[in-house]
C-alpha positions in Angstrom: -29.0 1.3 -13.4 -32.7 0.5 -13.4 -31.7 -3.3 -13.2 -29.0 -2.8 -10.9 -31.3 -1.0 -7.9 -33.9 -3.6 -8.7 -32.2 -6.4 -8.6 -33.5 -9.6 -6.5 -31.8 -13.0 -5.9 -33.1 -16.4 -5.1 -31.0 -19.5 -3.4 -31.6 -23.1 -5.0 -31.3 -25.8 -2.3 -31.3 -29.7 -3.2 -32.6 -28.5 -6.9 -35.5 -26.5 -5.9 -35.8 -22.5 -5.6 -36.2 -20.6 -2.6 -36.5 -17.1 -1.0 -36.9 -13.7 -2.5 -34.2 -11.3 -1.5 -33.7 -7.4 -2.4 -30.4 -6.0 -1.5 -30.3 -3.4 0.4 -26.5 -2.2 -0.3 -26.0 -2.3 -3.3 -23.9 -4.7 -5.4 -22.0 -7.5 -3.7 -18.3 -8.6 -4.4 -18.1 -11.6 -6.6 -22.1 -10.8 -7.7 -22.5 -11.5 -11.6 -23.1 -8.2 -12.2 -20.4 -6.9 -10.7 -18.4 -7.3 -14.0 -20.7 -5.7 -16.0 -21.0 -3.0 -13.3 -17.6 -2.1 -14.3 -17.7 -2.0 -17.9 -20.1 0.4 -17.9 -18.3 2.7 -15.6 -15.4 2.1 -17.7 -17.2 2.9 -20.9 -18.1 6.5 -19.4 -14.7 7.3 -18.5 -13.3 6.1 -22.1 -16.3 8.1 -24.0 -14.9 11.1 -22.0 -11.4 10.0 -22.9 -12.2 10.3 -26.8 -14.2 13.5 -26.7 -11.5 15.2 -25.3 -9.3 13.6 -28.0 -11.2 14.3 -30.8 -11.9 17.9 -29.5 -7.4 18.3 -29.5 -7.3 19.0 -25.7 -5.9 15.6 -25.6 -3.3 13.5 -27.4 -2.1 9.8 -26.5 0.8 7.5 -27.6 1.0 6.6 -30.9 2.3 2.8 -31.8 4.9 3.2 -34.9 4.2 5.3 -37.5 1.4 4.0 -39.0 0.0 2.3 -35.8 -3.3 4.0 -33.1 -3.1 6.5 -30.6 -3.0 5.2 -27.3 -4.6 7.2 -24.4 -5.4 5.0 -21.8 -5.3 1.3 -20.9 -8.3 0.2 -18.2 -7.8 -2.9 -16.2 -9.9 -4.4 -13.3 -8.1 -2.5 -10.5 -5.6 -0.3 -12.2 -5.8 2.7 -14.9 -3.1 4.0 -17.0 -3.7 7.3 -19.2 -0.7 8.6 -21.9 -0.3 11.8 -22.7 2.0 14.6 -23.1 3.3 16.2 -20.4 2.4 19.5 -21.4 -0.1 21.9 -19.5 -3.2 21.8 -21.4 -3.3 17.7 -22.0 -3.0 17.4 -18.1 -5.7 19.9 -17.1 -8.1 17.8 -19.6 -7.1 14.9 -17.8 -8.0 16.7 -14.3 -11.1 18.1 -16.3 -11.9 14.3 -17.1 -11.5 13.1 -14.2 -13.6 15.3 -11.9 -16.4 14.7 -14.9 -16.3 11.1 -13.6 -15.7 11.3 -9.9 -19.2 13.6 -9.8 -21.2 11.4 -12.1 -20.0 7.8 -10.1 -20.1 9.4 -6.7 -16.1 9.0 -5.6 -15.7 12.0 -4.4 -15.1 13.1 -0.7 -16.0 10.0 1.0 -14.5 10.9 4.1 -17.0 13.3 4.9 -19.8 11.9 3.3 -18.8 9.2 6.4 -18.3 11.7 8.8 -22.0 13.2 7.8 -23.8 10.1 8.1 -21.8 9.3 11.3 -22.9 12.6 13.2 -26.6 12.7 12.1 -28.7 15.6 12.4 -31.9 17.2 10.8 -31.0 18.6 7.4 -30.4 22.4 7.1 -29.3 22.5 10.9 -25.7 22.5 12.3 -24.2 19.0 13.5 -23.0 18.2 16.6 -19.5 16.9 16.1 -19.4 14.4 19.4 -15.3 13.0 18.5 -13.1 13.9 16.0 -12.5 11.6 12.8 -8.9 10.5 13.8 -10.5 9.3 16.7 -13.2 7.5 15.2 -10.9 6.0 13.0 -8.4 4.1 16.2 -8.8 1.1 16.2 -11.4 -0.2 18.8 -9.2 -2.0 20.9 -8.2 2.4 22.0 -11.6 3.1 22.2 -12.0 4.7 18.5 -14.8 3.1 16.3 -12.4 1.5 13.7 -13.4 3.2 10.8 -11.3 3.1 7.8 -9.2 6.1 7.6 -8.8 6.2 3.4 -5.7 8.4 3.6 -3.9 6.6 5.4 -5.2 3.0 3.5 -4.5 4.6 0.4 -0.6 4.9 2.0 -0.7 1.1 3.0 -1.7 0.4 -0.8 1.1 2.3 -1.8 3.9 0.6 0.7 2.8 -2.1 -1.1 3.9 -1.0 -4.4 7.4 0.0 -2.7 7.4 -3.9 -1.4 6.9 -5.4 -4.8 9.7 -2.8 -6.2 12.1 -3.8 -3.3 11.7 -7.6 -3.0 11.4 -7.9 -6.8 14.5 -6.0 -8.2 14.6 -7.8 -11.6 11.0 -7.2 -12.4 10.3 -4.9 -15.3 8.2 -2.1 -13.7 11.3 -2.1 -11.1 13.9 -2.2 -13.8 12.2 1.3 -16.0 11.6 2.8 -12.6 15.3 1.8 -11.7 16.6 3.5 -14.8 14.5 6.5 -14.2 15.1 7.5 -10.5 17.5 5.3 -8.9 20.4 4.3 -10.7 23.1 5.7 -8.6 21.2 4.6 -5.5 19.3 2.2 -3.9 15.1 2.0 -3.4 15.3 2.4 -0.1 17.8 5.1 0.3 16.9 7.1 -3.2 14.9 10.7 -2.1 12.9 12.9 -4.0 13.9 15.5 -6.6 12.4 18.3 -8.7 12.2 16.0 -11.2 10.1 12.9 -9.7 6.8 12.6 -10.8 3.5 12.8 -8.9 3.5 9.1 -9.2 7.3 8.2 -8.2 6.5 10.9 -5.4 3.1 8.6 -4.2 5.0 5.3 -4.4 7.9 6.8 -2.2 5.4 8.6 0.6 3.9 4.6 0.6 8.2 3.9 1.2 7.8 5.4 4.8 5.3 3.3 5.9 7.6 0.4 4.4 10.6 1.2 5.9 9.0 1.6 9.3 8.5 -2.1 9.8 11.5 -3.5 8.1 14.5 -5.2 10.4 17.1 -7.3 9.2 16.4 -11.2 9.3 19.7 -12.8 10.8 21.5 -15.7 8.6 25.1 -15.7 9.6 24.8 -12.4 10.9 28.3 -11.0 9.4 25.8 -8.4 6.8 24.4 -6.5 10.1 25.9 -3.9 12.5 24.6 -4.6 16.2 24.3 -0.8 17.4 23.6 0.7 14.1 21.1 -2.0 12.1 17.4 -3.1 12.8 17.4 -6.4 13.6 16.3 -6.4 17.0 12.5 -8.5 16.7 10.3 -5.8 18.6 7.5 -4.1 16.9 8.8 0.0 16.9 12.1 -0.4 18.2 14.6 -2.6 16.1 18.0 -1.3 17.3 19.5 -1.9 20.1 19.4 0.6 22.9 21.4 -1.1 25.6 25.0 1.0 26.5 27.7 0.0 23.9 30.0 -2.4 25.6 30.8 -3.9 22.2 32.9 -2.7 19.5 31.4 0.0 17.6 31.4 -1.4 14.5 31.1 -5.3 15.8 28.5 -7.3 13.7 26.1 -9.6 14.9 28.4 -12.8 14.1 30.3 -12.2 16.9 27.4 -12.7 19.2 27.1 -16.6 17.3 29.5 -19.4 18.4 31.2 -22.1 16.1 28.7 -24.4 16.7 25.6 -21.9 14.8 24.1 -20.7 18.6 23.9 -17.7 19.9 26.4 -16.5 22.8 23.9 -16.6 25.5 26.6 -15.6 28.3 27.9 -12.9 26.1 24.1 -11.7 25.2 23.1 -11.6 28.5 26.2 -9.5 29.8 26.3 -6.9 27.0 22.3 -6.1 26.8 19.5 -5.3 28.8 17.8 -8.2 30.1 14.8 -7.6 27.5 17.1 -7.3 24.8 19.2 -10.0 25.8 15.9 -12.1 25.8 14.5 -10.8 22.6 17.8 -11.9 20.5 17.7 -15.5 22.2 14.3 -15.4 20.5 15.8 -15.0 17.2 16.0 -18.2 15.2 19.2 -19.1 13.2 19.3 -21.0 10.5 21.1 -24.3 10.2 23.3 -23.7 7.5 25.0 -20.0 7.4 23.4 -17.5 5.2 23.5 -14.1 4.3 21.2 -11.8 6.6 17.8 -10.1 4.4 15.0 -7.6 5.0 12.1 -8.5 6.1 8.7 -6.9 6.8 8.1 -7.1 11.1 4.2 -7.0 11.2 3.3 -10.2 9.1 4.6 -13.6 10.1 5.5 -14.5 6.6 8.5 -11.5 6.5 6.0 -10.1 3.4 4.5 -6.7 3.2 0.9 -6.9 3.2 -1.6 -4.1 3.3 -4.0 -5.3 5.9 -0.8 -5.3 8.2 0.8 -1.9 6.8 -2.9 -0.3 7.6 
């Protein structure tokens, strides 16, 4: 750790080296030392898992009769653990993660951030001038724009939900479908008593993903006017105008033969703001099926940034 805390930088310009900069905020992303720091931390976690295996508190997944036993796989941004679904191995992994958190400082980040912000002298009660929720709100709303780690985690999990929904033929989507929603769809399946923590977490992220989903109108034949979410308005995608058309009429009834909106019918049937929102929706030149898109990004694809 000495080389990490004592590292210095210089800059090469026109073949000559200048400056002698000592960073005060740790390693930056892209620093040549970053991969080695990851390996050091990963090796510590791996050693803990091996020690518990030697003590027979943990047993991994055996790859064939004569194959090796694998208890974990570590990647740059993911860690996979393989163990029996029994109490003893689960308790062992929980102990390992607590040790790893304590060693790497990855614990109670919210509390540490709050302590730094509220300040005060050590040993004395500190004045909480503002609650943490307010500090995490956007600057435009009077907050400080601090990142709420719980909500950020939910935004990341919503990314996994988007991948499962948008890539149903992917390996992970097929595996999860076989386990959890072979009789339903991903957007409709509910948590049950047999759901794993991973699956519950993904469905928790799906809550956020669902909030920003709306229909992208193609032919309009797959979207109901009054039941589906299709208006391009943030937070309110359903029609709220009084029902003057048929209960089960579809958006296709608002499109004329030339492939454009029936502006007269729309202005007669909807409030002014909703009529303008409908008429602002572009229609494809060729008749296509209606699809779902993420409203809060121009691409229609979910991003962690737009979700958070």
